[in-house]
DOZA-634759 format. One record per residue (C-alpha): residue number from 1; residue in three letters; x, y, z. Coordinates in steps of 0.5 Angstrom, whole numbers. Layout:
N
R    i   aa      X      Y      Z
R  NUM  ALA      X      Y      Z
...
END
This chain:
617
R    i   aa      X      Y      Z
R    1  UNK    189    258    207
R    2  UNK    192    264    208
R    3  UNK    199    264    205
R    4  UNK    199    260    200
R    5  UNK    202    260    193
R    6  UNK    198    264    187
R    7  UNK    195    259    181
R    8  UNK    200    265    178
R    9  UNK    207    263    181
R   10  UNK    205    257    181
R   11  UNK    205    258    173
R   12  UNK    210    262    173
R   13  UNK    215    256    174
R   14  UNK    211    252    171
R   15  UNK    213    256    164
R   16  UNK    220    257    166
R   17  UNK    222    250    164
R   18  UNK    222    246    158
R   19  UNK    218    239    161
R   20  UNK    223    235    156
R   21  UNK    230    238    160
R   22  UNK    228    235    167
R   23  UNK    225    229    165
R   24  UNK    231    229    159
R   25  UNK    235    229    166
R   26  UNK    231    223    169
R   27  UNK    231    219    162
R   28  UNK    234    218    156
R   29  UNK    230    222    150
R   30  UNK    230    221    143
R   31  UNK    227    225    138
R   32  UNK    221    222    134
R   33  UNK    218    227    130
R   34  UNK    215    232    133
R   35  UNK    215    229    141
R   36  UNK    220    225    144
R   37  UNK    220    218    147
R   38  UNK    224    213    152
R   39  UNK    221    206    155
R   40  UNK    217    208    161
R   41  UNK    219    208    168
R   42  UNK    212    206    171
R   43  UNK    212    199    167
R   44  UNK    216    195    164
R   45  UNK    216    195    156
R   46  UNK    222    193    151
R   47  UNK    219    197    146
R   48  UNK    217    205    147
R   49  UNK    211    207    149
R   50  UNK    213    214    154
R   51  UNK    212    220    150
R   52  UNK    214    227    152
R   53  UNK    211    232    148
R   54  UNK    214    240    148
R   55  UNK    209    244    144
R   56  UNK    203    241    150
R   57  UNK    209    241    155
R   58  UNK    206    234    157
R   59  UNK    208    227    158
R   60  UNK    204    220    156
R   61  UNK    205    213    157
R   62  UNK    200    209    153
R   63  UNK    203    203    155
R   64  UNK    200    204    163
R   65  UNK    196    211    161
R   66  UNK    200    215    166
R   67  UNK    201    222    165
R   68  UNK    202    229    166
R   69  UNK    205    235    166
R   70  UNK    213    237    169
R   71  UNK    210    236    176
R   72  UNK    206    231    176
R   73  UNK    213    227    173
R   74  UNK    217    228    178
R   75  UNK    212    227    184
R   76  UNK    210    220    181
R   77  UNK    218    218    179
R   78  UNK    220    221    186
R   79  UNK    214    219    190
R   80  UNK    214    227    193
R   81  UNK    209    232    193
R   82  UNK    207    237    190
R   83  UNK    211    242    193
R   84  UNK    217    240    194
R   85  UNK    217    237    186
R   86  UNK    215    245    185
R   87  UNK    221    247    189
R   88  UNK    225    243    185
R   89  UNK    224    246    178
R   90  UNK    225    253    181
R   91  UNK    231    251    183
R   92  UNK    232    249    177
R   93  UNK    230    255    173
R   94  UNK    233    260    180
R   95  UNK    226    262    181
R   96  UNK    226    264    189
R   97  UNK    219    261    193
R   98  UNK    217    264    199
R   99  UNK    216    258    204
R  100  UNK    209    261    207
R  101  UNK    205    258    203
R  102  UNK    200    256    208
R  103  UNK    198    258    216
R  104  UNK    203    252    218
R  105  UNK    209    254    215
R  106  UNK    212    255    221
R  107  UNK    211    248    223
R  108  UNK    214    246    216
R  109  UNK    220    251    218
R  110  UNK    220    246    226
R  111  UNK    221    240    221
R  112  UNK    226    242    216
R  113  UNK    230    243    223
R  114  UNK    229    236    225
R  115  UNK    230    233    218
R  116  UNK    238    238    219
R  117  UNK    239    235    227
R  118  UNK    237    227    224
R  119  UNK    243    230    218
R  120  UNK    248    232    222
R  121  UNK    247    226    228
R  122  UNK    247    220    220
R  123  UNK    254    224    218
R  124  UNK    257    224    226
R  125  UNK    254    217    226
R  126  UNK    258    216    219
R  127  UNK    265    218    221
R  128  UNK    265    215    227
R  129  UNK    264    209    224
R  130  UNK    269    210    218
R  131  UNK    274    214    220
R  132  UNK    276    214    227
R  133  UNK    279    209    232
R  134  UNK    272    208    237
R  135  UNK    269    205    230
R  136  UNK    274    200    228
R  137  UNK    272    194    233
R  138  UNK    264    195    229
R  139  UNK    267    195    222
R  140  UNK    271    190    223
R  141  UNK    264    186    225
R  142  UNK    261    188    219
R  143  UNK    267    186    215
R  144  UNK    266    180    218
R  145  UNK    258    180    215
R  146  UNK    260    180    210
R  147  UNK    257    187    208
R  148  UNK    262    191    203
R  149  UNK    265    198    205
R  150  UNK    260    202    199
R  151  UNK    255    199    201
R  152  UNK    256    201    208
R  153  UNK    256    208    205
R  154  UNK    251    208    201
R  155  UNK    246    206    206
R  156  UNK    249    211    212
R  157  UNK    252    206    216
R  158  UNK    254    209    222
R  159  UNK    257    207    230
R  160  UNK    255    211    236
R  161  UNK    261    211    241
R  162  UNK    260    208    248
R  163  UNK    260    214    253
R  164  UNK    255    218    255
R  165  UNK    257    224    252
R  166  UNK    260    224    245
R  167  UNK    255    226    241
R  168  UNK    252    230    246
R  169  UNK    259    234    245
R  170  UNK    258    233    237
R  171  UNK    250    237    237
R  172  UNK    253    242    243
R  173  UNK    259    245    238
R  174  UNK    254    245    232
R  175  UNK    249    250    236
R  176  UNK    244    243    235
R  177  UNK    237    244    239
R  178  UNK    238    239    245
R  179  UNK    231    239    247
R  180  UNK    228    236    239
R  181  UNK    234    232    239
R  182  UNK    231    229    245
R  183  UNK    224    229    241
R  184  UNK    228    225    236
R  185  UNK    231    220    240
R  186  UNK    238    222    240
R  187  UNK    239    224    247
R  188  UNK    235    224    253
R  189  UNK    235    227    259
R  190  UNK    238    226    267
R  191  UNK    234    225    273
R  192  UNK    239    230    276
R  193  UNK    238    234    270
R  194  UNK    242    235    263
R  195  UNK    242    231    258
R  196  UNK    246    225    254
R  197  UNK    247    221    248
R  198  UNK    242    215    247
R  199  UNK    244    211    243
R  200  UNK    251    209    245
R  201  UNK    255    202    242
R  202  UNK    252    201    237
R  203  UNK    251    200    230
R  204  UNK    248    205    227
R  205  UNK    242    204    221
R  206  UNK    239    211    218
R  207  UNK    232    210    216
R  208  UNK    230    214    210
R  209  UNK    223    217    208
R  210  UNK    221    215    201
R  211  UNK    224    222    198
R  212  UNK    230    221    201
R  213  UNK    231    224    207
R  214  UNK    233    222    215
R  215  UNK    227    220    218
R  216  UNK    230    217    224
R  217  UNK    235    211    226
R  218  UNK    235    203    228
R  219  UNK    241    202    234
R  220  UNK    243    195    234
R  221  UNK    248    194    240
R  222  UNK    255    190    237
R  223  UNK    256    188    245
R  224  UNK    251    182    247
R  225  UNK    249    184    254
R  226  UNK    243    180    258
R  227  UNK    241    187    260
R  228  UNK    241    191    253
R  229  UNK    236    190    248
R  230  UNK    238    188    242
R  231  UNK    235    193    238
R  232  UNK    234    201    239
R  233  UNK    230    205    236
R  234  UNK    228    213    235
R  235  UNK    222    213    238
R  236  UNK    216    216    234
R  237  UNK    216    224    233
R  238  UNK    214    230    228
R  239  UNK    218    227    222
R  240  UNK    218    219    224
R  241  UNK    212    214    224
R  242  UNK    215    207    224
R  243  UNK    208    204    223
R  244  UNK    209    207    216
R  245  UNK    216    207    214
R  246  UNK    219    201    211
R  247  UNK    226    201    211
R  248  UNK    230    200    204
R  249  UNK    225    203    200
R  250  UNK    228    210    198
R  251  UNK    234    205    196
R  252  UNK    229    200    191
R  253  UNK    223    203    189
R  254  UNK    226    205    182
R  255  UNK    227    198    182
R  256  UNK    220    195    185
R  257  UNK    217    200    180
R  258  UNK    220    198    174
R  259  UNK    220    189    177
R  260  UNK    213    191    178
R  261  UNK    215    186    184
R  262  UNK    218    187    192
R  263  UNK    221    183    197
R  264  UNK    219    184    204
R  265  UNK    223    182    209
R  266  UNK    224    183    217
R  267  UNK    230    186    219
R  268  UNK    236    191    217
R  269  UNK    240    186    216
R  270  UNK    236    182    211
R  271  UNK    234    187    206
R  272  UNK    242    189    206
R  273  UNK    244    183    205
R  274  UNK    239    181    199
R  275  UNK    241    189    196
R  276  UNK    248    189    197
R  277  UNK    247    182    193
R  278  UNK    243    186    187
R  279  UNK    237    183    189
R  280  UNK    235    191    189
R  281  UNK    228    190    189
R  282  UNK    227    189    197
R  283  UNK    224    193    203
R  284  UNK    224    191    211
R  285  UNK    219    192    216
R  286  UNK    224    194    221
R  287  UNK    223    189    226
R  288  UNK    216    190    227
R  289  UNK    210    187    227
R  290  UNK    207    189    219
R  291  UNK    203    195    219
R  292  UNK    197    197    213
R  293  UNK    200    204    213
R  294  UNK    206    200    210
R  295  UNK    203    196    205
R  296  UNK    199    201    203
R  297  UNK    205    205    202
R  298  UNK    208    199    198
R  299  UNK    202    197    194
R  300  UNK    204    206    191
R  301  UNK    210    202    187
R  302  UNK    207    195    186
R  303  UNK    202    190    189
R  304  UNK    206    184    188
R  305  UNK    210    181    194
R  306  UNK    213    176    196
R  307  UNK    214    175    203
R  308  UNK    221    173    206
R  309  UNK    221    172    213
R  310  UNK    226    168    218
R  311  UNK    224    160    218
R  312  UNK    223    160    226
R  313  UNK    216    159    229
R  314  UNK    216    167    231
R  315  UNK    218    169    223
R  316  UNK    212    164    220
R  317  UNK    208    167    226
R  318  UNK    209    174    222
R  319  UNK    208    172    216
R  320  UNK    201    169    217
R  321  UNK    199    175    221
R  322  UNK    201    179    213
R  323  UNK    196    176    208
R  324  UNK    190    179    211
R  325  UNK    194    186    211
R  326  UNK    196    184    204
R  327  UNK    189    182    201
R  328  UNK    185    187    204
R  329  UNK    191    192    200
R  330  UNK    189    188    194
R  331  UNK    195    185    194
R  332  UNK    197    178    190
R  333  UNK    202    176    196
R  334  UNK    206    170    196
R  335  UNK    210    167    202
R  336  UNK    217    164    201
R  337  UNK    218    160    207
R  338  UNK    226    158    207
R  339  UNK    229    152    210
R  340  UNK    229    150    218
R  341  UNK    235    154    221
R  342  UNK    235    160    216
R  343  UNK    234    167    215
R  344  UNK    234    171    209
R  345  UNK    241    174    211
R  346  UNK    244    167    212
R  347  UNK    241    164    206
R  348  UNK    242    170    201
R  349  UNK    250    169    203
R  350  UNK    249    162    202
R  351  UNK    245    161    195
R  352  UNK    248    168    191
R  353  UNK    243    172    187
R  354  UNK    241    167    181
R  355  UNK    240    161    186
R  356  UNK    236    165    191
R  357  UNK    232    169    186
R  358  UNK    230    161    183
R  359  UNK    229    159    189
R  360  UNK    224    165    190
R  361  UNK    220    164    184
R  362  UNK    217    157    188
R  363  UNK    214    161    193
R  364  UNK    207    158    196
R  365  UNK    201    163    194
R  366  UNK    197    164    201
R  367  UNK    193    158    201
R  368  UNK    198    154    200
R  369  UNK    203    157    206
R  370  UNK    196    157    211
R  371  UNK    194    149    210
R  372  UNK    202    147    210
R  373  UNK    202    152    217
R  374  UNK    196    149    220
R  375  UNK    198    141    218
R  376  UNK    205    143    221
R  377  UNK    202    146    228
R  378  UNK    197    139    228
R  379  UNK    192    144    226
R  380  UNK    189    139    221
R  381  UNK    188    132    226
R  382  UNK    181    133    227
R  383  UNK    175    135    223
R  384  UNK    173    141    228
R  385  UNK    179    144    228
R  386  UNK    180    142    220
R  387  UNK    174    146    218
R  388  UNK    176    152    224
R  389  UNK    182    153    219
R  390  UNK    179    152    213
R  391  UNK    175    157    216
R  392  UNK    180    161    217
R  393  UNK    183    161    210
R  394  UNK    176    161    207
R  395  UNK    175    168    211
R  396  UNK    182    171    208
R  397  UNK    179    170    201
R  398  UNK    174    175    203
R  399  UNK    179    181    203
R  400  UNK    179    180    196
R  401  UNK    175    185    193
R  402  UNK    175    181    186
R  403  UNK    170    177    186
R  404  UNK    172    172    180
R  405  UNK    180    171    184
R  406  UNK    176    169    191
R  407  UNK    172    164    186
R  408  UNK    180    162    183
R  409  UNK    182    161    190
R  410  UNK    177    157    193
R  411  UNK    177    152    187
R  412  UNK    185    151    190
R  413  UNK    181    150    197
R  414  UNK    177    145    193
R  415  UNK    182    141    191
R  416  UNK    187    142    197
R  417  UNK    182    139    201
R  418  UNK    177    136    197
R  419  UNK    172    139    199
R  420  UNK    165    140    194
R  421  UNK    167    148    192
R  422  UNK    159    149    192
R  423  UNK    160    147    200
R  424  UNK    166    153    199
R  425  UNK    163    158    196
R  426  UNK    156    158    202
R  427  UNK    162    159    207
R  428  UNK    164    165    203
R  429  UNK    157    168    203
R  430  UNK    156    167    210
R  431  UNK    163    170    212
R  432  UNK    162    176    208
R  433  UNK    155    177    210
R  434  UNK    157    177    216
R  435  UNK    163    182    216
R  436  UNK    157    187    212
R  437  UNK    153    186    219
R  438  UNK    158    188    224
R  439  UNK    158    195    221
R  440  UNK    152    199    223
R  441  UNK    150    205    221
R  442  UNK    145    209    224
R  443  UNK    142    212    218
R  444  UNK    138    209    212
R  445  UNK    142    205    207
R  446  UNK    143    206    199
R  447  UNK    146    203    194
R  448  UNK    151    209    190
R  449  UNK    152    209    182
R  450  UNK    155    203    179
R  451  UNK    163    204    178
R  452  UNK    169    201    175
R  453  UNK    169    199    183
R  454  UNK    163    195    182
R  455  UNK    167    190    177
R  456  UNK    171    187    184
R  457  UNK    164    186    187
R  458  UNK    162    192    189
R  459  UNK    155    192    187
R  460  UNK    154    187    192
R  461  UNK    155    190    197
R  462  UNK    150    196    200
R  463  UNK    153    203    202
R  464  UNK    151    207    208
R  465  UNK    149    215    207
R  466  UNK    154    215    213
R  467  UNK    159    214    210
R  468  UNK    158    218    204
R  469  UNK    156    223    209
R  470  UNK    163    223    211
R  471  UNK    166    224    204
R  472  UNK    163    230    204
R  473  UNK    164    233    210
R  474  UNK    172    232    207
R  475  UNK    172    234    200
R  476  UNK    169    241    203
R  477  UNK    176    242    206
R  478  UNK    175    245    212
R  479  UNK    182    243    216
R  480  UNK    179    242    224
R  481  UNK    173    237    221
R  482  UNK    179    234    216
R  483  UNK    183    233    222
R  484  UNK    177    230    227
R  485  UNK    175    226    222
R  486  UNK    182    222    221
R  487  UNK    183    222    228
R  488  UNK    178    216    228
R  489  UNK    177    215    221
R  490  UNK    181    212    217
R  491  UNK    181    211    209
R  492  UNK    181    203    210
R  493  UNK    175    203    215
R  494  UNK    170    205    209
R  495  UNK    167    199    208
R  496  UNK    167    201    201
R  497  UNK    172    200    195
R  498  UNK    171    206    191
R  499  UNK    170    211    198
R  500  UNK    176    207    201
R  501  UNK    180    209    194
R  502  UNK    177    216    195
R  503  UNK    178    217    201
R  504  UNK    185    215    201
R  505  UNK    186    221    196
R  506  UNK    183    226    202
R  507  UNK    187    224    207
R  508  UNK    194    224    202
R  509  UNK    190    232    199
R  510  UNK    190    232    207
R  511  UNK    198    231    209
R  512  UNK    200    236    204
R  513  UNK    196    241    205
R  514  UNK    192    241    199
R  515  UNK    184    241    202
R  516  UNK    182    245    195
R  517  UNK    176    241    191
R  518  UNK    178    241    184
R  519  UNK    186    240    186
R  520  UNK    183    234    190
R  521  UNK    179    232    184
R  522  UNK    185    232    179
R  523  UNK    188    226    183
R  524  UNK    182    222    182
R  525  UNK    184    218    175
R  526  UNK    178    214    176
R  527  UNK    173    220    171
R  528  UNK    166    215    174
R  529  UNK    169    215    181
R  530  UNK    171    222    180
R  531  UNK    164    224    178
R  532  UNK    161    221    183
R  533  UNK    164    225    188
R  534  UNK    162    231    184
R  535  UNK    154    229    184
R  536  UNK    155    226    192
R  537  UNK    157    233    194
R  538  UNK    151    237    191
R  539  UNK    146    232    193
R  540  UNK    148    233    200
R  541  UNK    149    240    200
R  542  UNK    142    240    197
R  543  UNK    139    237    202
R  544  UNK    143    241    207
R  545  UNK    141    247    205
R  546  UNK    134    245    206
R  547  UNK    134    241    212
R  548  UNK    137    248    214
R  549  UNK    132    253    210
R  550  UNK    134    257    204
R  551  UNK    135    263    209
R  552  UNK    141    261    213
R  553  UNK    146    266    212
R  554  UNK    152    263    210
R  555  UNK    156    263    217
R  556  UNK    150    260    220
R  557  UNK    150    255    215
R  558  UNK    159    254    217
R  559  UNK    156    253    223
R  560  UNK    151    248    222
R  561  UNK    156    243    217
R  562  UNK    161    244    222
R  563  UNK    155    240    229
R  564  UNK    153    235    223
R  565  UNK    161    233    222
R  566  UNK    161    234    230
R  567  UNK    155    229    230
R  568  UNK    158    224    225
R  569  UNK    164    223    229
R  570  UNK    161    222    235
R  571  UNK    157    217    232
R  572  UNK    163    214    230
R  573  UNK    166    214    237
R  574  UNK    160    210    238
R  575  UNK    161    205    234
R  576  UNK    167    203    236
R  577  UNK    165    203    242
R  578  UNK    159    199    241
R  579  UNK    164    194    237
R  580  UNK    168    193    243
R  581  UNK    163    192    248
R  582  UNK    160    186    244
R  583  UNK    167    183    243
R  584  UNK    167    184    251
R  585  UNK    161    180    252
R  586  UNK    162    175    247
R  587  UNK    169    174    251
R  588  UNK    165    175    259
R  589  UNK    161    169    256
R  590  UNK    167    164    255
R  591  UNK    172    167    261
R  592  UNK    173    162    266
R  593  UNK    178    167    270
R  594  UNK    176    170    275
R  595  UNK    181    176    275
R  596  UNK    181    176    269
R  597  UNK    173    176    269
R  598  UNK    173    183    273
R  599  UNK    179    186    268
R  600  UNK    173    185    263
R  601  UNK    168    188    266
R  602  UNK    172    194    269
R  603  UNK    173    195    261
R  604  UNK    166    195    260
R  605  UNK    164    199    265
R  606  UNK    169    205    262
R  607  UNK    166    204    256
R  608  UNK    159    205    257
R  609  UNK    161    211    261
R  610  UNK    165    214    255
R  611  UNK    159    212    251
R  612  UNK    154    215    256
R  613  UNK    158    222    255
R  614  UNK    158    221    247
R  615  UNK    150    221    246
R  616  UNK    149    226    251
R  617  UNK    154    232    247
END
């Protein structure tokens, strides 16, 4: 892409600094021969195995195998992008960077303006709470909730005063673009024209990105009202997507990484209370239903999670829903069920840190939790409902990619329900085969070469050429094609765990504007998976060239590739429509309500029309 920083510039920045100076600013390095050593920040250890070589300008941990150059360290340690790491090193050495590194520079500039607006808003809300009379009532409320001022300050908690133009006037004084403030949910427009404050009479919780930028806000109403929502959150914007954010991750990520374990709670106050009690390996889903993107974000730091949701019915149902998402992402998930009437906020204040940790150590695995949940709601009272409940637990086991783990969990079910293990194995095989059958590719199935993922059972699953072609088009680095594919087919949609990993690496590179094949493959840590990707590129490209003809011009070949990609995207759409139509057909068979049946038929008609358009195109 035009305007991208040259390799020479990147090398200049990298060579301008000693890696030991940068890493030494974050970790206590000790000289050991020609190298420096320290305890690794990426895993827990007692004996230092983290080595930094000033001669080679690299680091390597002999305990967890993390390694790389100065940029790699900053990206992994601070969870930032390559360009952000580049900026940090450049700033340290005084080298100026032209931020017009791609054709999307204008978008970056606009994003920077949005971040700046949120930063100013956070300062406004904080000052209203801590320094001005309007915030006295809110500050008193927080102190009554046992929040200490140092925590209030460190988390940037603030207050939005009553009135419709407090922030509006502040925005005007600070030359803030009002339309952009509206886009961020800080202002809204009157029907008669003009703007007014969106957050009013609310305690404000700034929401940070993993690298510490304010991307949104949550507002809790101070005075209860039947006509006012308890919580008001920033809408999705150019810099904020609530389904991809975990509240408190910026503050908690280092502790989570060191302990290789995280507590997951639901609300802002739940997080704050645990964090204040020095339980700092905690994040919150911000009161929204847990999403796959949130779990994927958390797995960058740990795959060991204990869910601590409210003891009420809603909290327990939310915990039930979270299990599937965690298992699909290969997480070790446990559920800590609180006593009736408690939530994490009240319980930590009642027990204190040590007793809370002791109690949480007895958290249940997902099978024990589900079994108790089904027992309490009467689902185990009859043979038929018991069978369905057990099938639900077995279905969750099917999401675990490790075959040995699945077998061990089947043993737990066998003992809990006094069932023969071979009967459960048969049920699991049935679930696995039915899940595979749900995905019906338009092209013949093919088995890829083995990768380490095969050790987790992937050798039992046949992978379609359909998915391989998608990976090929994503690796080719065409921004328009990649964007269209990711609009309709996400990394987690791949049935192959190996290809899903590869797709996720490509997706993260796409978000960072990296389309160079070599740079993308540098991020693939599994050498066999990297080799497989290269072979895939060569094999499919050879097939495509043969199909197109050896005499094809480069331009016409590119046009053909785009057409093939569009055809694939259409197939994705058609597959998804077919799945939805099949689901609606099943609903129609059992639906007795005439109005609901008419609605199902209407939806089927819409989907049929949409499918016909895709087939024609």
